[in-house]
NUVO-871275 format. One line per 8 residues: number of its first residue (from 1); for each residue x, y, z of N, C-alpha, C. Coordinates in steps of 0.02 Angstrom, whole numbers. Each point is the difference from the previous one (the first is absolute). Layout:
BEGIN
NUM	X:Y:Z:X:Y:Z:X:Y:Z | ...
//
This chain:
BEGIN
1	-6548:-6690:-2324:24:-48:27:61:20:46 | 27:49:-14:77:7:21:-37:-11:75 | 54:-9:46:45:-25:18:-60:-34:65 | 5:-69:-29:-58:-74:2:90:-47:9 | -44:-20:2:38:-83:13:33:-19:-72 | -109:-44:-27:15:28:-63:49:35:-58 | 8:80:25:49:-15:-58:70:7:14 | 26:0:86:32:-44:-24:33:-39:-20
9	-25:-55:8:-4:-77:-22:-10:22:-58 | -40:18:-31:-8:6:-56:47:21:-68 | 50:45:52:48:20:-40:76:-57:-13 | -17:-43:22:66:-52:7:-14:-43:-50 | 52:-39:-55:31:-9:-36:-44:-82:6 | 18:-13:76:31:-105:22:-86:10:49 | -29:62:4:-87:-28:30:-45:15:-53 | -58:-46:-1:-48:-18:-62:-75:-9:111
17	-36:37:-48:-74:17:36:-48:-93:-23 | -24:-43:18:-20:-69:-7:-49:21:-32 | -67:28:62:-46:18:46:-17:65:25 | -40:14:-14:-22:57:33:-82:-1:-1 | -65:-9:81:-30:31:-20:-32:49:60 | -68:63:-32:4:25:47:-78:-25:47 | 41:70:76:-60:-58:60:-51:86:-6 | 2:19:-32:-62:58:-9:56:43:70
25	-45:82:19:33:44:6:86:20:38 | 32:-7:-102:70:4:25:61:-74:38 | -54:-46:-16:71:-23:49:-18:-67:-67 | 57:-32:-11:34:-78:-50:13:-26:27 | 6:-71:-7:54:-65:18:11:17:-75 | 109:-17:-7:18:7:-67:51:-87:42 | 14:-42:-77:36:-32:-2:83:37:-7 | 45:-23:6:74:27:-40:53:-49:-1
33	35:-41:-50:48:-25:-14:80:52:3 | 54:-6:43:17:46:10:60:-63:-23 | 55:18:-32:42:-49:-30:83:32:46 | 34:2:47:35:32:25:0:63:-45 | -44:62:41:48:63:-31:-42:27:96 | 71:15:32:8:60:29:-60:92:10 | -66:-17:18:-60:49:-19:5:35:92 | 37:53:-3:-33:68:27:-94:19:5
41	-20:19:51:-55:59:-31:10:65:73 | -1:14:-43:4:122:-5:-53:12:57 | -17:-12:45:-45:18:32:-89:12:-38 | -35:-56:-50:-57:-38:-5:-29:51:48 | -78:7:-46:-52:36:11:-61:-54:46 | 33:-75:-13:-67:-30:31:33:-67:20 | -4:-50:44:2:-9:58:-11:-99:-27 | 64:-22:-2:17:-82:-20:22:-26:41
49	-37:-62:1:5:-66:16:19:-35:-32 | 42:-24:1:49:-82:-38:5:-33:59 | -38:-53:-68:20:-109:25:19:1:-64 | 85:-38:9:85:-27:-28:-57:-81:30 | -7:-51:-86:-26:-27:-41:23:-62:32 | 89:36:-52:56:-40:-9:65:47:13 | 23:-25:-5:70:67:39:-1:68:62 | 30:56:-13:19:22:36:52:30:36
57	34:-79:17:53:31:34:43:41:-20 | -11:10:-32:31:108:-19:-17:45:14 | -80:-5:47:-30:69:26:20:-1:60 | 19:30:27:17:24:58:-38:76:17 | -2:10:80:-8:77:15:66:45:33 | -1:39:-54:70:77:25:20:-11:62 | -84:2:47:51:25:46:8:-64:60 | -32:-81:-26:11:-57:55:55:-12:-39
65	44:24:20:94:-59:-20:6:-46:-51 | -10:-46:24:6:-82:-62:-69:-6:-12 | -18:-25:52:-83:-28:-21:-17:38:-72 | -18:-70:-37:-40:-22:-56:-77:-13:-15 | -10:-17:-61:-72:-19:16:36:-96:-24 | -85:13:-57:-1:-125:20:-53:11:-42 | 3:-44:-44:-85:-36:-15:-45:4:46 | -52:46:21:-42:-16:17:-39:41:54
73	69:60:7:10:50:4:-45:64:-16 | -42:26:59:-25:66:-35:34:84:59 | -1:12:-81:39:59:18:-55:70:-6 | 10:17:46:-56:87:-15:58:55:-9 | -32:34:-45:36:96:8:-75:65:-23 | 23:5:57:-41:62:-11:6:50:-19 | -43:44:-18:-12:76:-63:38:16:16 | 57:36:-35:44:68:5:70:-37:34
81	11:-66:-20:56:-12:48:48:-28:-47 | 78:-43:4:39:1:-55:-5:-66:35 | 45:-53:-67:35:-50:42:56:-30:-76
//
């Protein structure tokens, strides 16, 4: 599991995995709760699609200036990218 988004989130003491469901062929849906930790992904090997159900205001693209996330925002992180 090294270099997966699950690996990076699982290292935080304030992030908890709430639910996980396998979709088959190496794909899964995971619900995480992050209580104000700043997480950086260093080239995860998997594509990540995130939907912020609440919060997300501190989430931003590093190359998009001051634009930030919001509840309901969808974020896509391609495999191999940093955040």
